[in-house]
LODREN-768491 format. One line per 10 residues: number of its first residue (from 1); their letters; for each residue x, y, z of C-alpha. Coordinates in steps of 0.2 Angstrom, whole numbers. Example, Ala and Ser with C-alpha at 12.3 -4.5 7.8 and 13.67 -1.06 7.14 Angstrom:
BEGIN
1 = AS = 62 -22 39; 68 -5 36
//
This chain:
BEGIN
1 = MSPRSKIIIA = -20 -105 196; -29 -117 184; -21 -125 169; -33 -115 158; -27 -99 165; -9 -103 162; -12 -107 144; -22 -91 142; -8 -81 150; 5 -90 139
11 = SIVGVLALAP = -4 -86 123; -6 -68 128; 13 -67 131; 17 -76 115; 6 -64 105; 14 -49 114; 32 -56 110; 28 -57 92; 20 -40 90; 36 -30 87
21 = FAAPSLQAYR = 40 -41 72; 23 -39 65; 21 -20 67; 35 -16 53; 27 -28 41; 10 -20 44; 17 -3 41; 25 -8 25; 9 -16 19; -1 0 23
31 = RRAKASEASE = 13 11 14; 12 0 -2; -7 0 -2; -8 19 -1; 5 21 -14; -5 9 -26; -21 18 -22; -13 35 -26; -6 29 -42; -23 22 -47
41 = MLDLLKKGAA = -32 38 -43; -19 49 -53; -22 37 -68; -41 40 -66; -38 58 -66; -27 58 -81; -39 47 -91; -54 59 -86; -44 74 -91; -39 66 -108
51 = SYYPTPRTNA = -57 62 -112; -63 79 -107; -53 90 -117; -56 83 -135; -75 82 -132; -83 98 -140; -93 108 -128; -108 120 -132; -118 132 -122; -137 132 -121
61 = LGAPVDCQFP = -138 142 -138; -126 130 -147; -111 141 -147; -94 132 -144; -87 134 -127; -69 133 -122; -64 118 -111; -62 123 -93; -62 114 -76; -77 118 -66
71 = APAAGHAPQD = -77 133 -54; -74 128 -35; -90 125 -25; -97 140 -15; -86 142 1; -72 132 -6; -59 145 -12; -43 138 -19; -28 137 -7; -13 147 -10
81 = NAA = 2 135 -7; 16 147 -11; 21 148 7
//
């Protein structure tokens, strides 16, 4: 076996030896990133709803219309999560 092959094998063994220590850190990083993203998306949703409701709405004839969320798209009925 050549010295170069020995170095490559030693490098691979070294990386594999460190993998169990890196995996929990990666999982924690992913968890924090997803929690942060969820928080940002909820904040955007809150801000959008807060700006939607005070804005007056009218129909094509100019009559005032109550604020409401849009109807679901065709084929996408709301899910019943009571179970």
